[in-house]
Each structure stands twice: as structure tokens, then as C-alpha cells.
N, C-alpha and C positions, 0 to 999 in steps of 0.2 A: 734369571730375568723374570720379572713378574708377568704372569699370564693376564692378558687384557680382559677386563670385565665385559660381559655381554648383557644385553637386555634380558636374555633368557635366564640369567642368573639372579635377577632382582626380585623374583617372586610375583611377577605380573601374570594375569590370567591369559589363557590362549587367545581369547578374543582381542585383548589389548595388544598382545604380541603380534597378532596377525596384522592389525592396523599399523603398527610400528614398522614391521618388515615391508609392508606394501609401500611405505614412504622411502624405503631403501636404507633404513638405519639398522645397524646391528650392535654398535657399541655406544653406551651412554657417554655423555660429556662428564667431566669431573664433578660438576655441581649435581648432575642427575645421579651419578654413582653414589654420592654422599647423602643426598637428601631423600631419595625415594625410599630406601629401607627404613629410615627413621620415621618418615611420615606414615608408612604402612604399619608401623608399630604404634601408631596413634600418638607419637611424641609431638610436643610443641617444638617448632624449629625456627631458628633465626638463620637466614641464608644471606651471605654476602656475595653478590655476583652481579656483574653488569649485564645490560641488554646485549644479546649476541652470544651468550654462553650456554644457551639451552635452559635458562632458568625457568621459563614458563612451563615447559614440559616437566620440569622437576617437581612441580606441585600438581599439574593437571593429571598426569598419569596415575599417581597414587590416589588422587581424589576420585577418579573414575572407578578404581578398584574398591575403595571404601564405600562408595555410594551406590554401587550397582545393585545391591539388595535394598529394597525399601521403595516407598512411594510417597511423594510429596502431597500435602494437603493444600487446598485452595488458599492462596495468598500467604502461604507459610513455606518459604523456601528452606531447603535442608542444608544448604551451604551458601557462603557469600564470599565473592572475590571483589575486593576494592582496588580500583586502578585510578591513577591520577588523570589520565587523558582518555578521550574517546578512542584514539587509535590503539592504545595499549589494551583497553577493554576489548576492542574488536579482535586483537591478536589473541587474547586469552580465549575468547569465544571460538575462534578458528581452531585452536588447539583441541578444545573439547569436541568440536565437530570431527576433526581429523582422527583423533585417537579413540574417541568414544563411539565410532560409527557402528560397531557391532554390539553395543550396549543400548539399552532403551532409556537412557537418561534424558530428561528434559531440561532445557535451559532458557534463560531470558537475559537479554542485554539491555541494561537501563543506562542510556547516555543522553545528554542534551542534544538538541537538534533533530530528534526523532519524535514521532507521534506518541504523546503520552497515553492517548486512548488505546493504541495498539499494545503498548507495554502493559497497561492495566489488564487487558484481555488475557495476555499470557500469564500474568500473575494469578488471575482468577482460576485458571486451569490447574495451577500448581506446578512448581518447577523444582527440580533437584538441585540445579546450579543457578545461582543468581550472580551475574557479573555486572558491576555498576561503578559509575563515578560517584563520589560522595554527594555532590550537589543534587543530582537527579534522584538518588536513593532517598535522601531526606525529604525532598519535595513529595515523592509518592508516599512515603511513610506518613507525613503530616496530613496527607489527603485520605489516609485510611486505606490505601490501596494494597498494603502488605503488612504483615506481622513478622517480627524477627525472633519469636520465642521458640522456634524449632531449629535454629541454626546449630549444626553439629561441627562444622568446619568453617573457620574464618581465616581468610587470606588477606593480608595487607601487602600489596605489591608496590614496588618502587617507593618505599617509605621516605627516602630522602627527597625524592621529587615531590611527594605530598607535602613535605615540610617547606620546600622552596615555593610551592604554590599556595601556601597558607591553609591547607586542608586539615591540619592537625586538630583544631577544635571540632571539626566535623567528625573526624575519626574517633575522637574521645566520646562524642555523643553517641555515635553508632555502636561503639563497643559497650556502652552502658545499656543499650537496648537489647543486646543478644544475651543468651544464657551464660551464666558464670562458668558452668561446666561445659566445656567445648574444647576442640583442638584448634590451636591458633598457629598460623604460619606467617612469618614476617620476612619479607625479602627487600633488600636494599643494596645499592651499589656502594654506598659508604655508610659509616656508622658515626654520625655526629652525636654530641652529647644528648641532644633532644630526642633523637631516635633511640639511643641507648636507654634513656629514662622510660620511653614508651614501651620498649620491649620488656623492661623490668616490671612495669605495671601490669601489662596485659598477658604476658606469657608465663606459664608455670614450668619451672625447671626445664627450659628449652635446651635442645641439642643445637650447638652452633656448627654450621657448615659454611665453608667459604672457598672461593676461588680467587687467587691473587689477581687484582685488577692489573691490566696492562700498564706498565710504567712508561712504555713508549709505543708508538705506532709500528705497524708492520714495516719491514725493510722494503717492501714493494711500493711504498708511498714516498714519492719525492716531495720534499717540503721547501717552501720559499716564503720569505717575508718581503713586503713592499712598503717602504716608508712613503707616506703620502700626507699632504695637508688635508684637513677635514673637507675643504671646499672641492677637492679634486678626486674624492673617493669614487663617485659615479663614473667619471671619465676614465680613471685608471682601471677600474674593474672592467669597463667595456673594452678597453684596449687589450687587456689580458685575455678576455674571452675571444676577441677577434684573432689574436696571434696564436692562441693555443688550439690544438685539435680537440675541441670539446664535443664529445658525443652526447653526454648528459652530465648534469652537475647539480649538486646541492649548493645553495648560496645561503649562508647563515647570517642572520642579523640578531642582535641582542634584544631588540625591542619590536613589539608587534607593529607599531605605527610605521616603522621603517620597512617592514615586509611589504605592505601595500604600496608605499611610495616607490620603492626600488623596483618591484615587479612591473608597475605601470610604466616607469621610466625605461626599463629594459625593453618592454614591448614597443615603445615608441622608437627605439633604435633598430627595430626589425627582428628582435629575438623572440623565439617561442618560449615565453616565460610565464610563470604563474606563481601566485602567492599561496601560502598555506598557513592559516592561523586559527585561533580558537573561536573567533566571532563568525566564521563561515558556517552556514547550515551544513549538517552532517552529509546530506546527499551531495552537496557541492564539494566538500572535502574529499569524499570517497571518489568522485569522478575525477577530481584534480590529480589525486594520487594514481589512479588507474591510467590517466592520460600520460603521466610521467613514466610509468612502467611501460606503456605501449609506444612511447616515443613522440606522441603528439605535443607534449611539453618537454623541452630540452633543459631549461633552467628552472629549478624549483626553489623559490625563495621562501625561507621559513625561519622560525625561531627554534631554539632547543626544545621548548615545551611542545610545540606542534609536531616536531620531527621525532620526538621520543618514541621509540618502538617501531619506526618505519624500517622495513627491510627490503631494500631494492638492490638486486645484484648488478654487476657490471657497470658501476658508476665510474666514469673516467676522471672526474674532477670534483674537488671541493674548494669553494671559495669562502673564506671568512671575511665578510664585509666588515664585521666588527670583531675585535679580539675578545674571546670569551673571558669573563672575569674569574672563572674557576678553571684551573689548569686541566683538571680531569675532563672538562667538557671539550677541550681542544682535542684530546686523544679520542674521545667519543665521536666528535665531528669528523675528523679526517679518516677515522677508521671505516667510514662508509665507502671509501674508495680503496683500491689495491687489495681487493678480497680474492680469495681462492687462487692465489698465486698470480693474479693479474696485476699489471702496473697501474699506478694511480698517481695523480699530482694534486697537491694541496697548496693553495696560495692564501696568505693572510695579509690583509691591509692593516697597517698600524700607524697611528699618529704619535706625536711626541708624548701625549698624555697616556698612551697605552703601554709605554715602555716597561712599567712595573709589572704588567700582566704578562708581557712577553718574557720577562726575566723568570717569572714563576713557571711558565710553560717549559722553558729551556732547562730549568732546574729539575722539573719533574721527569722530562724525557732524557735528561743527561746528554744533551746534544745542543750545539749551537746551530740555529737555523740560518742559512745564508740569506743576506739582505740584498734586495735589488731596489734601487732608487726609482723615484717617479720618472725621471728623465730616461732611465734605461727602458722602462716599460713603454714609454711613449715613442722612443726611437724605432722600436720594432713594429709599431702599429701600422697597418696598411693605410695609405693615403686615402682620405675620405673628406669630401667637401661639405658633408652635412653638418649643420650647426649642432653643437653639443650643449644642451642646457646644463648649467652648473647647479649642483645641489646646494641649497641654502645652508649656511653654516649653523650648526646647532648651538644654542646658547648653553653655557655651563649650567648644570642643574642647581637649583636653589634648594635650600632646606625646606621641607614641607612640615606642616603641622600634622599631628596624628589624624585629625579629621580629613585633611587633604590627602594624606597618604592612603587612606582606604580607597579613595576614588582612583588615585594615580596608579596604585598597584594593580587594580583590576584592569585598567586600561592598558598598562604595559604588558601584563602577562596574557591577556586575552582569554579569560576563562569561558567566554560564551555563556551557555546556559548552565554550566557547571560552576557557578560562583559559590565560594565557601559561604557557609551560613553567617559568619561574622561580618562578611561584606554585604550581605543582603539586609542586615538589620539597620 
């Protein structure tokens, strides 16, 4: 029987190991076990791993070791971590704070929704680790607030999500600004052809490490489908929430515009609901997430982009207001409940037009999800005389021109201040 690998076996310094042990960790996750030794050898690395596998620590831990000797110059960071969303960037920053607490590394977090002046002050002092979303990084670079000529380690995190959000042109520009001789680490949950081409261009003889993505959710998650006409989605969701013992729940929408509409509607029904999307100011987003963790918000309505990287334990339910168009996203969504051996329940509302996406999900998870009809859901709803406003039926999307698509994509995805450069032109 193979002896389990310990963090003590990975060649990390006593200071870093002390911080790890204080968090209660002794054994690395599979992606950490594979990636950390290669990164410590200054190899370029392509890592295939989803959020929740310990991926972030797999590059922050060795970066702390590599960077602990040396000092950054003013406006010239020594390393750069690119993340697609503010929440993921903040998660990376938290990792450096947690595991680098016994080192003297400095860092700066550059994201939209925060004071640009304060970020520029941090850069003026010199930072060892710069963590940024692409849009804000390029804004500050174009203002002359930082130089990228001293970058020794470049990390591109969640590369496939960067692709989904339209950040690849920004990534290409940023890579052209950093030194050609550097260590490059690219992490992605999937490897579509566009990301493979990116890796081939930007990495030199990389070592590939991977953790097989979950093909199905945990057995602790009970899954259900509800067939519903488009005009009855709000009422059906509300009846499900009222009949279920919901302690807290993520409610996923595919579009940012529906996040606000649904959160507002749920609050009118008397629920402690809030929306989370990219157009909210960062302090508001941070407070909303904290309220959800503390229990002040019970129903957090969000999109995949806004919720990416959020880690909240003991979530009782997940509701898919919209069926995700990518089957992998379904596994990612409902994996937010039923964690650590706890039971969880996941409900997905689907219309006739969604049947093809449901088929893809069931093919991926190799399981047929039981279907409950709208009438079944309504029968179990407690009697309530309050009027239930119906949601207006959405019109079928029409084809847009390339010029219109630039605007509509920004609106749908909700980039906030982190708008890709090609959308700002």
C-alpha cells in the first residue's frame, strides 16, 4: 500500500510548513502533490483542476518559497497572478496571507470596484506578488502606475473562464509585456483548443499535471428536475423554497439581468434574498457574501461568473433557475451543497427548450435525474393568499450583429470595471 504523501515531504520551508500545520493540513491534495515539486524546480506547468481541488495552494505555496529571497522595486512587481473575477483574485490573496504569514513578502490586489489611488500607492512601495484581474491591470499599466519588466513568475488562473469572459486578447497583451525569460503556470478546469494554443505559445516545455474532473456530483446530493413553462418559473421556484427546509441556498441564473430581477422578486415574497453580480461595487459584493455566510442572507442569487471561486460550507440547497448550457457547470453548481458528508438537495427548473441541455447533463453524470411536474410542485405548496406576480416571458433571442454583440456580451456577463480591452474600444 502506498504511503500517503505529507506536506513535510514536498521540500517546503519550516516557516511555510508551520503556517500549513496551523491550518490543520498535513496531506496535500492530488493536484498539490503533483504541481508543487515541479514548480519548485522552476518548471513551467499546465495544471488541469477544478475549483475546490486545492488548486490555488498548489501554486501559491511554491511561489512563496521561490520569492522569499529578494526585494521588489517600486512599481516593478516580481510575480503576477491573473484571475478572471474579483472573488477569485481575493481568494488567491487570502492564500498568500494565510501561508506566507511567516515570510516578509509584500502583495497588492488589483481589481475593479476598489480605489485605484490606493492600489497605485501599494505599487509605488514595491510588491513581490501582484494579483490582478486583466482589465484593472491594463488600466493601471496604461496610466504608467506599474512596469512588468521584472516579472519572474506569471500565473494564468482559471484560463477556460478567461476564455468564456472574453479576456484572451487582454492575456495576450499582458504576456507580451512581461519578460520572455520567466516561469509560467497555467491552470484551467478544462482544456479547449483555444487554451491549448495559448499554452503552446506561452509556456516552454511545460510539465502537465491534472486531477480528473468529477464526472458526477457527490452521492450526498439529491437531484431533482422540475418541468415548468417559462411564465411560471418564479412561482414554481417560490413554491419549492417554501416546501423545502432551506437553511441557505445558491440560486443560479445564466444571465446577469435575471439575477437582479429574481432577487428583487424573491425579497417581495418575504425571503432574505440578495443578488451577486459583476456590476456591484466590490465593497457591496464583499458585504453580500459575508451576510450570506453569517446567515443574514438566506438565498444568494448569482451567475456562474459571479459565484466562481466562492467557498461557503454547509449549504443546504442549490436551485438552478436556469439550466446551465455547459454540463460541467451543472456539476460545479450543485457541488456547492452536500459537502463534507452532509446531505444536500439540488433542484433544476427546465423548459421544453432546455431539454437538450438536460440530456447533456445526464450523459455526463451517467444518471437520469427524476422529473417532477409543475403541478406536483404546486400541490405541496402551503396555502397562501398573497398575489404572485408572474414573470414576463422572455422573447427568443435574435441574431445580433458583431457590433451589437460587443454590447450585449458585456451586459450579460457583467464584467463591471474589469471589462476586456476589446470591449472598451
